[in-house]
LUMDODREN-19181 format. One record per residue (C-alpha): residue in three letters; z, y, x. Coordinates in pm, 1 decimal, m for minus. Layout:
% LUMDODREN-19181
@residu ALA | pz Z | py Y | px X;
...
//
This chain:
% LUMDODREN-19181
@residu MET | pz 7778.7 | py 619.7 | px m2694.8;
@residu SER | pz 7953.6 | py 684.0 | px m2357.2;
@residu ILE | pz 7953.2 | py 456.6 | px m2056.1;
@residu ILE | pz 8215.8 | py 353.4 | px m1829.8;
@residu ALA | pz 8115.4 | py 216.4 | px m1508.5;
@residu VAL | pz 8342.8 | py m43.7 | px m1348.8;
@residu LEU | pz 8292.7 | py m355.3 | px m1099.7;
@residu VAL | pz 8504.8 | py m624.8 | px m1223.9;
@residu LEU | pz 8479.4 | py m942.6 | px m1026.2;
@residu THR | pz 8607.2 | py m1295.4 | px m1093.6;
@residu VAL | pz 8650.8 | py m1601.7 | px m919.5;
@residu ALA | pz 8587.9 | py m1827.3 | px m1231.3;
@residu ALA | pz 8283.1 | py m1999.7 | px m1286.8;
@residu ARG | pz 8358.4 | py m2096.5 | px m1631.0;
@residu SER | pz 8126.6 | py m2024.4 | px m1921.6;
@residu ALA | pz 8209.2 | py m1727.2 | px m2154.0;
@residu ASN | pz 8176.5 | py m1814.6 | px m2528.0;
@residu ALA | pz 8413.0 | py m1580.3 | px m2738.1;
@residu PHE | pz 8698.4 | py m1337.8 | px m2717.7;
@residu CYS | pz 9058.8 | py m1470.5 | px m2751.6;
@residu THR | pz 9148.6 | py m1446.8 | px m3121.4;
@residu PRO | pz 9453.1 | py m1252.6 | px m3239.3;
@residu THR | pz 9651.6 | py m1571.0 | px m3331.1;
@residu GLN | pz 9579.4 | py m1762.7 | px m3031.8;
@residu ASN | pz 9885.9 | py m1816.9 | px m2803.0;
@residu SER | pz 9708.4 | py m1942.6 | px m2493.2;
@residu CYS | pz 9402.6 | py m1800.0 | px m2347.1;
@residu GLN | pz 9230.2 | py m1787.8 | px m2011.0;
@residu ILE | pz 9078.7 | py m1448.5 | px m1960.3;
@residu GLN | pz 8853.7 | py m1566.3 | px m1673.6;
@residu SER | pz 8640.2 | py m1772.7 | px m1929.6;
@residu ASP | pz 8642.9 | py m1469.5 | px m2168.5;
@residu PRO | pz 8352.8 | py m1232.9 | px m2180.9;
@residu PHE | pz 8608.6 | py m961.5 | px m2111.8;
@residu VAL | pz 8587.0 | py m1044.5 | px m1754.5;
@residu GLN | pz 8273.0 | py m1260.1 | px m1710.5;
@residu PRO | pz 7995.5 | py m1035.1 | px m1806.0;
@residu PHE | pz 8134.5 | py m733.2 | px m1607.9;
@residu ILE | pz 7984.1 | py m858.2 | px m1267.6;
@residu GLY | pz 7821.0 | py m546.7 | px m1151.1;
@residu GLU | pz 7761.7 | py m420.6 | px m1492.8;
@residu THR | pz 7888.4 | py m160.1 | px m1747.1;
@residu PHE | pz 8081.2 | py m175.8 | px m2062.9;
@residu SER | pz 8067.0 | py 108.3 | px m2354.7;
@residu LEU | pz 8354.6 | py 200.1 | px m2562.5;
@residu GLU | pz 8278.8 | py 406.6 | px m2857.6;
@residu ASN | pz 8613.3 | py 580.7 | px m2885.9;
@residu ALA | pz 8860.5 | py 740.2 | px m2651.8;
@residu GLY | pz 9224.7 | py 630.4 | px m2659.3;
@residu GLN | pz 9482.1 | py 387.5 | px m2515.8;
@residu PHE | pz 9339.0 | py 31.9 | px m2484.0;
@residu PHE | pz 9483.4 | py m286.6 | px m2308.9;
@residu ALA | pz 9249.9 | py m430.2 | px m2038.0;
@residu VAL | pz 9492.8 | py m735.3 | px m1998.9;
@residu ASP | pz 9768.4 | py m784.1 | px m2230.2;
@residu SER | pz 9965.7 | py m1126.4 | px m2127.0;
@residu ALA | pz 10315.2 | py m1247.5 | px m2108.6;
@residu GLU | pz 10295.7 | py m1188.6 | px m1725.1;
@residu MET | pz 10083.4 | py m880.6 | px m1662.1;
@residu LYS | pz 9984.6 | py m557.0 | px m1850.2;
@residu VAL | pz 9708.4 | py m328.2 | px m1787.5;
@residu GLN | pz 9638.1 | py m52.0 | px m1996.6;
@residu VAL | pz 9401.9 | py 223.3 | px m1996.1;
@residu ASN | pz 9364.8 | py 577.8 | px m2122.7;
@residu ILE | pz 9008.7 | py 676.9 | px m2201.9;
@residu VAL | pz 8920.9 | py 1036.7 | px m2229.6;
@residu SER | pz 8600.8 | py 1214.0 | px m2334.0;
@residu THR | pz 8517.2 | py 1494.2 | px m2066.3;
@residu PHE | pz 8223.6 | py 1690.7 | px m1988.8;
@residu ALA | pz 8023.4 | py 1586.7 | px m1681.1;
@residu PRO | pz 7849.0 | py 1905.5 | px m1561.2;
@residu ASN | pz 7598.3 | py 1702.1 | px m1328.0;
@residu LEU | pz 7507.1 | py 1488.2 | px m1654.4;
@residu LYS | pz 7533.5 | py 1791.5 | px m1871.8;
@residu LYS | pz 7687.2 | py 1556.5 | px m2165.3;
@residu GLU | pz 7997.9 | py 1429.8 | px m2261.8;
@residu VAL | pz 8127.5 | py 1091.4 | px m2093.4;
@residu HIS | pz 8418.5 | py 843.7 | px m2130.5;
@residu VAL | pz 8641.1 | py 781.5 | px m1843.7;
@residu VAL | pz 8973.8 | py 627.0 | px m1749.6;
@residu ASN | pz 9194.4 | py 903.9 | px m1664.4;
@residu GLU | pz 9528.1 | py 690.8 | px m1642.6;
@residu LEU | pz 9598.2 | py 331.5 | px m1588.5;
@residu ARG | pz 9945.9 | py 175.1 | px m1674.2;
@residu TYR | pz 10039.8 | py m121.7 | px m1514.4;
@residu SER | pz 10357.2 | py m380.7 | px m1537.2;
@residu CYS | pz 10442.0 | py m708.8 | px m1418.0;
@residu GLY | pz 10692.2 | py m951.3 | px m1599.0;
@residu GLY | pz 10972.5 | py m722.7 | px m1722.2;
@residu SER | pz 10929.6 | py m433.2 | px m1466.6;
@residu ALA | pz 10890.3 | py m93.6 | px m1582.4;
@residu PRO | pz 10518.4 | py 4.1 | px m1627.8;
@residu GLN | pz 10359.7 | py 220.4 | px m1325.8;
@residu THR | pz 10135.0 | py 491.5 | px m1403.4;
@residu PHE | pz 9830.1 | py 589.0 | px m1197.3;
@residu THR | pz 9638.6 | py 912.5 | px m1307.4;
@residu THR | pz 9327.7 | py 1051.0 | px m1149.9;
@residu ARG | pz 9521.1 | py 1321.0 | px m963.6;
@residu ALA | pz 9773.9 | py 1075.5 | px m804.8;
@residu LEU | pz 9499.5 | py 869.3 | px m675.3;
@residu THR | pz 9297.1 | py 1147.4 | px m511.3;
@residu GLY | pz 9245.1 | py 1093.1 | px m147.7;
@residu LYS | pz 9379.8 | py 746.8 | px m158.9;
@residu GLY | pz 9183.7 | py 423.0 | px m78.2;
@residu PRO | pz 9187.5 | py 110.7 | px m312.9;
@residu MET | pz 9538.8 | py m20.6 | px m432.4;
@residu THR | pz 9594.7 | py m373.0 | px m524.6;
@residu LEU | pz 9862.7 | py m446.9 | px m774.3;
@residu SER | pz 9966.0 | py m806.5 | px m788.6;
@residu CYS | pz 10162.5 | py m1003.3 | px m1012.2;
@residu ASP | pz 10326.4 | py m1351.8 | px m937.9;
@residu ILE | pz 10551.3 | py m1398.8 | px m1263.0;
@residu GLY | pz 10522.9 | py m1688.4 | px m1490.9;
@residu THR | pz 10198.2 | py m1868.1 | px m1509.1;
@residu CYS | pz 10081.1 | py m1626.1 | px m1240.6;
@residu ALA | pz 10325.2 | py m1766.3 | px m993.9;
@residu ARG | pz 10064.0 | py m2012.7 | px m814.8;
@residu THR | pz 9734.4 | py m1817.0 | px m883.4;
@residu THR | pz 9577.3 | py m1480.8 | px m871.6;
@residu CYS | pz 9674.0 | py m1206.0 | px m1123.6;
@residu ARG | pz 9591.2 | py m847.5 | px m989.9;
@residu VAL | pz 9412.6 | py m544.4 | px m1056.7;
@residu VAL | pz 9225.6 | py m341.4 | px m783.4;
@residu ILE | pz 9209.2 | py 37.5 | px m861.4;
@residu LEU | pz 9071.3 | py 329.0 | px m655.0;
@residu PRO | pz 8988.5 | py 698.2 | px m708.4;
@residu GLY | pz 8647.8 | py 738.3 | px m880.5;
@residu LEU | pz 8427.7 | py 1049.6 | px m865.4;
@residu ASP | pz 8113.2 | py 971.9 | px m1077.4;
@residu PRO | pz 8066.0 | py 1128.7 | px m1298.3;
@residu VAL | pz 8377.3 | py 1296.2 | px m1285.5;
@residu PRO | pz 8688.9 | py 1228.7 | px m1142.2;
@residu ASN | pz 8848.1 | py 922.9 | px m1276.2;
@residu VAL | pz 9073.7 | py 601.2 | px m1212.4;
@residu GLN | pz 8830.6 | py 345.0 | px m1126.4;
@residu ILE | pz 8900.4 | py m17.8 | px m1193.0;
@residu GLN | pz 8739.2 | py m216.4 | px m901.3;
@residu GLN | pz 8859.1 | py m561.6 | px m994.6;
@residu ILE | pz 9049.6 | py m757.9 | px m1246.3;
@residu GLN | pz 9165.3 | py m1093.7 | px m1186.2;
@residu TYR | pz 9399.3 | py m1277.4 | px m1460.6;
@residu MET | pz 9413.7 | py m1650.1 | px m1392.0;
@residu GLY | pz 9740.7 | py m1711.7 | px m1595.2;
@residu THR | pz 9686.2 | py m1879.6 | px m1918.1;
@residu ARG | pz 9870.2 | py m1661.6 | px m2169.5;
@residu GLY | pz 9686.6 | py m1330.8 | px m2227.7;
@residu ASN | pz 9444.4 | py m1151.4 | px m2422.1;
@residu GLY | pz 9158.2 | py m901.3 | px m2301.1;
@residu GLY | pz 9141.7 | py m600.3 | px m2497.9;
@residu LEU | pz 8840.1 | py m406.0 | px m2421.5;
@residu CYS | pz 8520.5 | py m452.0 | px m2612.8;
@residu PHE | pz 8215.6 | py m569.8 | px m2430.5;
@residu GLN | pz 7940.5 | py m335.6 | px m2565.0;
@residu ASN | pz 7887.0 | py m349.7 | px m2927.4;
@residu ASP | pz 8077.9 | py m700.2 | px m2968.6;
@residu ARG | pz 8240.0 | py m665.2 | px m3301.5;
@residu GLN | pz 8419.2 | py m991.1 | px m3269.1;
@residu CYS | pz 8650.4 | py m872.6 | px m2976.5;
@residu GLN | pz 9023.0 | py m832.4 | px m3023.3;
@residu VAL | pz 9111.8 | py m432.6 | px m2953.6;
@residu THR | pz 9457.3 | py m383.0 | px m2891.1;
@residu LYS | pz 9542.5 | py m18.8 | px m2921.5;
@residu SER | pz 9901.7 | py m8.7 | px m2810.4;
@residu SER | pz 10134.2 | py 148.6 | px m2558.6;
@residu PHE | pz 10391.0 | py m2.9 | px m2336.2;
//
């Protein structure tokens, strides 16, 4: 199983019990293990492909995960090579490894709907370890209508949303 290292911080101090259920209309991602356990840790995905990191009425963050050979590790690893972001009804913005090369951190903020008076943002930057990638430095979703899509380690109860914009 390959590992993607990300640093995801959250300002929420709520306890994390379970992932949002597929039929739930309202879910606060900051109290979900999708965000809470990631402070300074790593998460693992068993498959490459497209996954929603956040799928909400206001903000969508989708990552494309590929398997690639890391020469310094001498093995295949999973990395994010593309991130798509949209806020409200705006057209998705795509950020690739190549497009981020040489740039600093970028903050993509949303202030639509339940995000209007709170914090909904993702911070991305170019990553180099173990190979060039799109690094998600921070995700904050403090709205009330969304789902986290990436599985945390081997949690089989999480809702994985494989979809594109």
